[in-house]
SEKOLMAR-186506 format. One line per field, with one value per residue (C-alpha): residue in three letters; z, y, x; residue number from 0. Coordinates in nm, 3 decimals, decimal comma, always signed. Each point is the difference from the previous one (the first is absolute). Last residue first. Example, Ala and Ser with C-alpha at 12.3 -4.5 7.8 and 13.67 -1.06 7.14 Angstrom:
BEGIN
resn = [Ser Ala] .
w = [+0,714 +0,066] .
v = [-0,106 -0,344] .
u = [+1,367 -0,137] .
resi = [1 0] .
This chain:
BEGIN
resn = [Unk Unk Unk Unk Unk Unk Unk Unk Unk Unk Unk Unk Unk Unk Unk Unk Unk Unk Unk Unk Unk Unk Unk Unk Unk Unk Unk Unk Unk Unk Unk Unk Unk Unk Unk Unk Unk Unk Unk Unk Unk Unk Unk Unk Unk Unk Unk Unk Unk Unk Unk Unk Unk Unk Unk Unk Unk Unk Unk Unk Unk Unk Unk Unk Unk Unk Unk Unk Unk Unk Unk Unk Unk Unk Unk Unk Unk Unk Unk Unk Unk Unk Unk Unk Unk Unk Unk Unk Unk Unk Unk Unk Unk Unk Unk Unk Unk Unk Unk Unk Unk Unk Unk Unk Unk Unk Unk Unk Unk Unk Unk Unk] .
w = [+1,624 +0,238 +0,192 +0,189 -0,099 -0,374 -0,050 -0,265 -0,127 -0,270 -0,024 -0,255 -0,064 -0,343 -0,070 +0,143 +0,093 -0,282 -0,083 -0,284 +0,229 +0,335 +0,139 +0,311 +0,108 +0,334 +0,107 -0,313 -0,115 -0,191 +0,313 +0,309 -0,004 +0,274 +0,067 +0,324 -0,004 +0,155 +0,269 +0,093 -0,045 -0,375 -0,189 -0,337 -0,089 -0,323 -0,077 -0,238 -0,311 -0,311 +0,127 +0,265 -0,264 -0,106 +0,344 +0,312 +0,018 -0,355 -0,117 +0,120 -0,268 +0,066 +0,007 +0,140 +0,173 +0,086 +0,209 -0,050 +0,284 -0,074 +0,032 +0,099 -0,009 -0,145 -0,188 +0,149 +0,326 +0,023 +0,103 -0,263 -0,327 -0,209 -0,374 -0,283 -0,016 +0,001 -0,042 +0,354 +0,153 -0,092 +0,293 +0,102 +0,305 +0,248 -0,036 +0,177 +0,239 -0,002 +0,243 +0,344 -0,196 -0,124 -0,279 +0,032 -0,129 -0,210 -0,012 +0,055 -0,071 +0,062 -0,036 -0,184] .
v = [+2,797 -0,066 -0,315 -0,146 +0,142 +0,042 -0,282 -0,172 -0,348 -0,098 -0,352 -0,180 -0,121 +0,006 -0,025 +0,339 -0,063 +0,019 +0,260 -0,058 -0,137 -0,082 -0,057 +0,207 +0,220 +0,116 +0,178 +0,182 +0,140 +0,272 +0,123 -0,227 -0,053 -0,201 -0,269 -0,180 -0,352 +0,063 +0,218 -0,285 -0,009 +0,033 +0,274 -0,155 -0,107 -0,197 -0,084 -0,277 -0,025 +0,058 -0,077 -0,243 -0,233 -0,105 -0,122 +0,181 -0,056 -0,109 +0,238 +0,294 -0,099 +0,028 +0,268 -0,066 +0,263 -0,179 +0,157 -0,173 -0,083 -0,376 +0,002 +0,286 +0,025 +0,196 -0,132 -0,347 +0,150 +0,220 +0,364 +0,143 +0,191 -0,056 +0,030 +0,197 +0,283 +0,316 +0,242 +0,138 -0,323 -0,203 +0,068 -0,366 +0,045 -0,147 +0,155 -0,213 +0,177 -0,017 +0,132 -0,147 -0,268 -0,139 -0,241 -0,272 -0,054 +0,298 +0,149 +0,349 +0,305 +0,369 +0,315 -0,132] .
u = [+1,662 -0,287 -0,088 -0,291 -0,337 +0,054 +0,254 -0,204 -0,077 -0,248 -0,130 -0,214 -0,352 -0,166 -0,375 -0,108 -0,361 -0,250 -0,260 -0,246 -0,270 +0,159 +0,349 +0,037 +0,288 +0,139 +0,315 +0,120 -0,334 +0,190 +0,178 +0,000 +0,377 +0,175 -0,262 +0,080 +0,147 +0,343 -0,163 -0,240 -0,378 -0,020 -0,186 +0,088 -0,354 -0,036 -0,363 -0,095 -0,219 +0,211 +0,351 -0,130 -0,140 +0,352 +0,110 +0,127 +0,378 +0,083 -0,276 +0,211 +0,251 +0,372 +0,267 +0,348 +0,210 +0,325 +0,277 +0,335 +0,240 -0,013 -0,379 -0,225 -0,378 -0,286 -0,303 -0,058 +0,126 -0,310 -0,023 -0,233 -0,010 -0,310 +0,021 -0,155 +0,251 -0,208 +0,293 +0,019 +0,133 -0,306 -0,231 -0,055 +0,216 +0,246 +0,343 +0,255 +0,233 +0,381 +0,263 -0,082 -0,185 +0,331 -0,090 +0,265 +0,354 -0,096 +0,352 -0,138 +0,211 -0,054 +0,206 +0,305] .
resi = [111 110 109 108 107 106 105 104 103 102 101 100 99 98 97 96 95 94 93 92 91 90 89 88 87 86 85 84 83 82 81 80 79 78 77 76 75 74 73 72 71 70 69 68 67 66 65 64 63 62 61 60 59 58 57 56 55 54 53 52 51 50 49 48 47 46 45 44 43 42 41 40 39 38 37 36 35 34 33 32 31 30 29 28 27 26 25 24 23 22 21 20 19 18 17 16 15 14 13 12 11 10 9 8 7 6 5 4 3 2 1 0] .
């Protein structure tokens, strides 16, 4: 066994949240962010739960809002600026990614 995590809690000495609109390299149409409504642990199980961006900002936001992921704290900073991954605007035929979820990585903290 090289690595094991019991997920009694999200250990931020090991795990980082990806925070981006970039789509993970395959144009997934969701936003990844650091929000406990999307990532949490319970009974030693890690949950990654998608939800609608409109639940947080309202329906009109998808087609007319601006989502800026350049947060002020390290846990809120955009992690992938490629493919307009840090800021998007809903206008005209463009909409903001309608699904929110979480994506965790060990990129800056742990290597196998």
